[in-house]
ZAMARGU-4260 file (C-alpha; in steps of 0.2 Angstrom, whole numbers, plus 5000, padded with zeros to 4 digits):
<rodrens>
0) 5000/5000/5000 | 5007/5017/4996 | 5013/5027/5010 | 5001/5042/5014 | 5016/5054/5014
5) 5022/5048/4997 | 5014/5053/4981 | 5015/5044/4965 | 5028/5057/4959 | 5040/5052/4973
10) 5039/5034/4966 | 5044/5040/4948 | 5063/5045/4947 | 5072/5052/4932 | 5088/5043/4927
15) 5100/5048/4913 | 5092/5034/4902 | 5074/5038/4906 | 5062/5038/4920 | 5058/5023/4931
20) 5044/5019/4943 | 5046/5010/4959 | 5035/5005/4974 | 5034/5006/4993 | 5045/4993/5002
25) 5039/4998/5019 | 5033/5013/5029 | 5043/5028/5022 | 5055/5017/5010 | 5054/5016/4992
30) 5062/5002/4982 | 5067/5002/4963 | 5072/4985/4957 | 5080/4979/4941 | 5088/4995/4935
35) 5099/4992/4920 | 5116/5000/4923 | 5124/4992/4907 | 5119/4985/4891 | 5115/4966/4891
40) 5132/4957/4889 | 5125/4944/4877 | 5129/4938/4859 | 5144/4948/4853 | 5146/4957/4870
45) 5149/4941/4879 | 5167/4942/4887 | 5168/4961/4883 | 5169/4976/4894 | 5152/4983/4899
50) 5144/4995/4887 | 5132/5009/4893 | 5113/5005/4893 | 5102/5010/4880 | 5089/5024/4884
55) 5071/5021/4884 | 5055/5030/4881 | 5041/5032/4893 | 5042/5027/4911 | 5050/5010/4914
60) 5043/4999/4928 | 5056/4995/4942 | 5045/4982/4951 | 5055/4966/4949 | 5073/4961/4951
65) 5083/4958/4936 | 5090/4941/4931 | 5104/4933/4941 | 5120/4929/4931 | 5120/4910/4926
70) 5127/4900/4941 | 5124/4883/4949 | 5121/4888/4967 | 5105/4892/4976 | 5109/4909/4985
75) 5091/4913/4991 | 5088/4925/4977 | 5071/4933/4974 | 5075/4935/4955 | 5063/4925/4944
80) 5076/4920/4931 | 5094/4918/4927 | 5102/4925/4911 | 5118/4933/4904 | 5107/4949/4903
85) 5111/4952/4922 | 5118/4969/4924 | 5105/4977/4935 | 5105/4985/4952 | 5092/4989/4965
90) 5089/5005/4976 | 5080/5007/4992 | 5078/5025/4997 | 5069/5035/5010 | 5053/5044/5004
95) 5053/5062/5003 | 5072/5064/5004 | 5079/5080/4995 | 5090/5076/4980 | 5108/5072/4985
100) 5105/5074/5004 | 5108/5056/5011 | 5124/5045/5012 | 5124/5030/5000 | 5128/5012/5004
105) 5132/5001/4990 | 5133/4982/4993 | 5144/4970/4982 | 5138/4952/4985 | 5150/4938/4988
110) 5150/4920/4981 | 5168/4915/4977 | 5167/4925/4961 | 5156/4910/4955 | 5138/4914/4961
115) 5128/4927/4970 | 5115/4940/4967 | 5110/4958/4973 | 5092/4950/4975 | 5096/4938/4989
120) 5083/4939/5002 | 5095/4943/5016 | 5101/4958/5006 | 5085/4967/5006 | 5089/4985/5010
125) 5072/4991/5017 | 5078/4992/5035 | 5095/5000/5031 | 5086/5013/5021 | 5073/5016/5035
130) 5089/5022/5045 | 5092/5036/5033 | 5103/5030/5020 | 5101/5026/5001 | 5105/5007/5000
135) 5110/4999/4983 | 5114/4981/4978 | 5121/4976/4962 | 5123/4961/4951 | 5139/4958/4941
140) 5145/4943/4930 | 5152/4928/4939 | 5161/4912/4934 | 5166/4909/4916 | 5155/4924/4911
145) 5164/4936/4922 | 5182/4930/4923 | 5187/4919/4908 | 5204/4924/4901 | 5208/4918/4883
150) 5222/4923/4871 | 5208/4926/4857 | 5199/4938/4869 | 5215/4948/4873 | 5219/4950/4855
155) 5202/4959/4852 | 5204/4970/4867 | 5210/4988/4865 | 5221/4985/4880 | 5227/4968/4875
160) 5219/4959/4890 | 5205/4948/4895 | 5196/4942/4910 | 5191/4953/4925 | 5174/4957/4917
165) 5165/4956/4933 | 5176/4969/4941 | 5173/4980/4926 | 5154/4978/4929 | 5157/4984/4946
170) 5166/4999/4940 | 5152/5003/4928 | 5139/5001/4942 | 5148/5013/4953 | 5148/5025/4938
175) 5130/5023/4936 | 5128/5027/4955 | 5139/5043/4953 | 5128/5049/4939 | 5111/5045/4945
180) 5109/5042/4964 | 5106/5060/4968 | 5088/5059/4960 | 5085/5045/4973 | 5091/5056/4987
185) 5108/5050/4988 | 5124/5060/4989 | 5136/5054/4976 | 5151/5062/4986 | 5146/5051/5001
190) 5147/5033/4995 | 5152/5019/5006 | 5155/5003/4997 | 5153/4987/5007 | 5152/4969/5003
195) 5157/4951/5009 | 5169/4938/5003 | 5171/4939/4984 | 5162/4956/4985 | 5174/4962/4998
200) 5189/4955/4989 | 5183/4965/4974 | 5182/4981/4983 | 5200/4977/4990 | 5206/4975/4972
205) 5198/4991/4967 | 5207/5000/4981 | 5224/4994/4972 | 5218/4997/4954 | 5223/5012/4944
210) 5205/5012/4938 | 5198/5012/4956 | 5200/5030/4961 | 5185/5040/4965 | 5172/5026/4964
215) 5168/5027/4982 | 5174/5037/4997 | 5173/5025/5011 | 5173/5006/5013 | 5167/4992/5024
220) 5176/4975/5020 | 5168/4960/5028 | 5179/4944/5027 | 5189/4952/5013 | 5199/4939/5003
225) 5213/4952/5001 | 5231/4951/4999 | 5231/4934/4989 | 5243/4931/4975 | 5234/4934/4958
230) 5237/4923/4942 | 5245/4932/4928 | 5236/4935/4912 | 5247/4923/4903 | 5243/4909/4915
235) 5225/4913/4915 | 5224/4914/4896 | 5233/4897/4894 | 5221/4889/4906 | 5206/4897/4897
240) 5211/4887/4881 | 5204/4871/4889 | 5187/4877/4883 | 5193/4878/4865 | 5202/4890/4853
245) 5188/4897/4843 | 5181/4911/4852 | 5167/4914/4840 | 5161/4896/4843 | 5162/4899/4862
250) 5152/4915/4860 | 5139/4905/4850 | 5136/4892/4864 | 5120/4893/4874 | 5123/4900/4892
255) 5120/4883/4900 | 5133/4875/4890 | 5146/4888/4895 | 5141/4886/4913 | 5143/4867/4912
260) 5161/4869/4907 | 5165/4878/4924 | 5173/4862/4932 | 5187/4863/4918 | 5194/4878/4927
265) 5188/4876/4945 | 5198/4863/4955 | 5189/4854/4970 | 5203/4858/4982 | 5208/4876/4981
270) 5226/4881/4982 | 5228/4891/4999 | 5243/4902/4994 | 5243/4898/4975 | 5234/4909/4962
275) 5218/4904/4954 | 5213/4908/4937 | 5194/4909/4938 | 5193/4925/4948 | 5201/4942/4946
280) 5219/4941/4938 | 5234/4952/4936 | 5231/4958/4919 | 5243/4972/4918 | 5229/4985/4915
285) 5215/4985/4928 | 5226/4975/4940 | 5244/4979/4935 | 5251/4970/4951 | 5246/4960/4966
290) 5237/4970/4981 | 5250/4966/4994 | 5264/4976/4988 | 5252/4990/4984 | 5245/4990/5001
295) 5262/4987/5010 | 5270/5002/5001 | 5255/5014/5004 | 5250/5016/4986 | 5232/5011/4988
300) 5217/5022/4987 | 5216/5027/5005 | 5200/5031/5014 | 5191/5028/5030 | 5188/5009/5032
305) 5180/4996/5043 | 5187/4978/5040 | 5184/4962/5049 | 5180/4943/5049 | 5171/4929/5058
310) 5177/4917/5071 | 5177/4902/5060 | 5179/4907/5042 | 5186/4890/5035 | 5178/4874/5042
315) 5163/4874/5030 | 5174/4876/5015 | 5185/4862/5019 | 5174/4850/5028 | 5173/4839/5012
320) 5191/4840/5008 | 5200/4823/5007 | 5214/4828/5019 | 5212/4818/5034 | 5229/4810/5038
325) 5246/4817/5044 | 5253/4812/5027 | 5240/4821/5017 | 5241/4836/5029 | 5260/4837/5026
330) 5257/4836/5007 | 5245/4851/5009 | 5258/4861/5018 | 5272/4856/5006 | 5261/4862/4991
335) 5256/4879/4999 | 5272/4883/5010 | 5286/4876/5000 | 5302/4878/5010 | 5293/4883/5026
340) 5283/4867/5030 | 5292/4865/5046 | 5287/4882/5052 | 5269/4880/5046 | 5268/4863/5055
345) 5273/4873/5071 | 5260/4886/5069 | 5247/4874/5064 | 5251/4858/5073 | 5240/4843/5067
350) 5239/4835/5084 | 5231/4850/5092 | 5212/4850/5096 | 5201/4844/5082 | 5216/4836/5073
355) 5220/4838/5055 | 5202/4843/5049 | 5202/4858/5061 | 5220/4864/5056 | 5215/4863/5038
360) 5200/4874/5041 | 5211/4886/5051 | 5224/4887/5037 | 5210/4891/5025 | 5202/4904/5036
365) 5219/4913/5039 | 5225/4912/5021 | 5209/4917/5013 | 5201/4930/5025 | 5210/4933/5041
370) 5227/4938/5033 | 5219/4950/5021 | 5208/4958/5035 | 5224/4962/5045 | 5233/4968/5030
375) 5220/4980/5025 | 5218/4987/5043 | 5237/4990/5044 | 5238/4997/5027 | 5224/5010/5029
380) 5230/5015/5047 | 5248/5017/5040 | 5241/5028/5027 | 5234/5039/5040 | 5215/5034/5037
385) 5203/5031/5052 | 5201/5013/5052 | 5191/5001/5063 | 5193/4982/5064 | 5180/4969/5070
390) 5177/4951/5074 | 5160/4943/5072 | 5158/4930/5086 | 5139/4929/5089 | 5132/4911/5089
395) 5113/4909/5087 | 5104/4900/5102 | 5107/4882/5095 | 5123/4885/5086 | 5138/4875/5093
400) 5151/4880/5080 | 5155/4896/5071 | 5150/4909/5067 | 5155/4904/5050 | 5159/4913/5034
405) 5145/4926/5029 | 5134/4922/5044 | 5135/4941/5049 | 5127/4947/5033 | 5108/4945/5040
410) 5114/4955/5055 | 5121/4969/5044 | 5104/4971/5035 | 5093/4968/5049 | 5086/4952/5040
415) 5088/4939/5054 | 5074/4928/5046 | 5083/4927/5029 | 5098/4915/5030 | 5106/4902/5021
420) 5097/4885/5021 | 5111/4877/5031 | 5111/4890/5045 | 5102/4890/5061 | 5085/4898/5059
425) 5082/4902/5077 | 5087/4919/5085 | 5083/4928/5101 | 5084/4945/5109 | 5103/4944/5109
430) 5104/4942/5091 | 5092/4957/5088 | 5103/4967/5099 | 5119/4962/5090 | 5110/4966/5073
435) 5105/4983/5080 | 5123/4987/5086 | 5130/4982/5069 | 5117/4992/5059 | 5119/5007/5070
440) 5138/5006/5068 | 5138/5004/5049 | 5125/5018/5046 | 5135/5030/5058 | 5151/5026/5048
445) 5141/5029/5032 | 5135/5046/5039 | 5150/5052/5048 | 5165/5042/5044 | 5166/5035/5062
450) 5156/5020/5068 | 5155/5026/5086 | 5138/5033/5090 | 5128/5036/5106 | 5123/5020/5114
455) 5136/5009/5106 | 5151/5001/5114 | 5166/5011/5112 | 5176/5005/5096 | 5194/5010/5097
460) 5202/5015/5080 | 5214/5002/5074 | 5232/5003/5079 | 5244/4990/5072 | 5255/4989/5088
465) 5239/4985/5099 | 5231/4975/5085 | 5214/4980/5092 | 5197/4976/5087 | 5179/4976/5092
470) 5171/4959/5095 | 5153/4957/5091 | 5149/4943/5102 | 5134/4942/5114 | 5139/4959/5120
475) 5151/4970/5110 | 5168/4971/5118 | 5186/4978/5113 | 5199/4965/5111 | 5216/4963/5104
480) 5228/4951/5095 | 5216/4940/5085 | 5227/4925/5077 | 5243/4935/5078 | 5255/4921/5078
485) 5247/4913/5062 | 5246/4929/5053 | 5264/4934/5057 | 5269/4917/5050 | 5259/4921/5034
490) 5267/4938/5032 | 5284/4930/5034 | 5280/4917/5021 | 5274/4930/5008 | 5290/4941/5012
495) 5300/4925/5007 | 5292/4925/4990 | 5295/4943/4987 | 5277/4944/4984
</rodrens>
């Protein structure tokens, strides 16, 4: 039902491509779904950089989510379809907001660069927008559609590169937001980019990219897969030829046949310190080098930052890995820490609590998420930027392990009912209080550049010497020194590589 304070004119917004009509999402909040920010990357535009969307005549309905990119996972999306024609975004905005008056929060979804959607139920922006921000979620190309590198694609590129199309999509989305968000009430000079997992890793890469400057002014990085070594363009191109050498024939394949080839480039057991090819790569243009040296040398796009991770980031990823004996465990360490297996064994002793499976989960968590979290916090603080680090530690009433990777996301959006199918559905007043604390902090940061606000636990700014953070457990509390020994070891290992 239309809010009594909102007229039909407030539900029609003019964008540069034409007017769109949204709906009321809740009391005082408008929602505009399925807004195209780029041309459909189909046919001859498959595996090309995004192009501007075509303008339209008349008022375009923005009442349904756009299609998700083709993928094999169920992410709880509310989109009705999947299609390569997937470059859409969604906006939740307070009704009656003056043009350009409110901070903007742009969410980049996770999904290992293989799946995900801006239409996931847990990402509904109604509750965030009700707190006085304009909330945006975006889609971008994933998997083979977003990250295939191939020598034939590089030859046709004006920059001599291929791959990284999903990152280019994100840049295009931020460009659309810069040019259009004021009409929804958002201030294009106060954009906070936030995301989780691959979304957060994408934002980290944009912080290190020459093309990333000015896209956003602040960032919140949740479980950032930052600081990992990137595959080179040459290695990714060579891997891409497993699909075939005739790029025109590959472009002519139906999307489901392309998706079916994913396993050719996606190993079952991920290398923990080794580059991967079906994700962003070091192409020499968008990403000229790995993030770690850029961050370590202070050459990143410096800005106010919140960065953090969850207590158990790894066990769910590795639970099915066939590494269950001391011999297989040593092989894993030999492959990922050549020349430093002994030191790795001392930091991650296989006979400690939980045995080999527990150590594998810890190594996964540290290499994929915890190391990047601390690297980002240290780098932003060293660059003189106000920085805050957190650890999400709240377990739901019947949860005996975790919290696991991405389990903080429903708390961030205030959507505690909308969770992954394998998560504990029950929550209580403590969960509601934790969610409120996180939302209050995130919105305060978007509004002022500081997550500390009246009624919140004091969150000390990050200091590398103290290695401090705020733990969002049953009650928020300041702590220090999360996994210091292991992260120091990883830093030394990467130093030994000259990476």
